[in-house]
N, C-alpha and C positions, 0 to 999 in steps of 0.2 A: 017644602022640601027639594028646592031648586037645585042644588047640588047632587042630591040622589038621584033626583030624575035626570041628570045628563048623565052621569055615572052608569045608569041603568041605560037610557038610549043609545049611551054611546058603543055599547057591546053590541048591537045590531046594526050600526051604521057605518056606511061605506065612505062617507066622510066628518069632517069635526062636526061636533056638537055646539051651539050656540045658544044659549039661553041668558037672558036679563034677571039677574038677581035682585038689584035694586035700581029704580028710578028716579030722581029727584029733579028740583029746578037747575040746581048747579053740579051734578055730578051722577054718574052713570056706574054701576058693577056689573059686567058681563063673566058669567061663567062660561070656558072653553072646554069641552074635550076632546079627547084623540087617544085612536088608539095606536100603538107603536107602527110606526111608516106612513101615517096619515099627513098632509100638509095643507096647510092656508095659502092658498096662491096669494102671492104680490098685489098687494093692495096699498093704500095710505088711509091714515086718518086726519081730521080736520081740527081735531082737538087733544089737548093735552093729554097723554094717555102713559099708564106705567101696565105693564105685566108683570105678574106674580105668578111663579110655578109654586102649586099648592101639592101636586104630586107627581112623580115620573121625571122624566127628562126630555128637553127640546133643544132645536138649533133654532135660534133666532138670525135671518139673514137680513143686511141691509145692502146697499149699493158697494159697501166698502169694506162689510165687517161680516164675520160670523160669528155668535156667541154662543156657547154650548152653556146652557140654563140648568139645573138640577133645582130638586125640593127646596123652596123657600128662597129661592132667587129672587130679585127683580130688576126689570129696567125700565127706563123712560124709554119710551118711543115717541120721537121727534115729530113734530106735524109736518103732513106732507112729504114726509120721507119713504118712498117705495121698502116695504119687506115683505116677508113670507115665515112661516115656522113650520119646521118637520119636527113630528114625534119621535124622538128614538126609545121609547116607550111608554106606556099606558097613561097620559098624563091628563091633569087637570090644572087649569089655569083660571085667574083672574086676570080681567082688562077694567082697570079703574082710571073713569074718563072724568074730567071736569077739573 
C-alpha cells in the first residue's frame, strides 16, 4: 500500500514524501507526495526519468523553462539537467526511471 502510505504521510509532512513503489534490475518507480506549496529543491537525475502526475497540479522548473503539469500529464526529465518541482495543489506523482 505504498501510494496510500504516501498520501497519509504527506498530510503531516513538512517536505515532500518519497517512497519506492517498485525496484527492479532495469527500472524503478518512485512515488512523490506533495502538499500545496511544497517544493522539491533543484537536483539532477543520472538515469532516464519520466515524471507523471497522478493527482493535483505542479510546476516543473528547468534552466530554460517552467511547465505546469496537471493530472495525468507526463514529462521526460533529461539526464543531468538541473530541475525542481513546486506543488500548486496537493499532488501525487510517479517518477519512472530506467
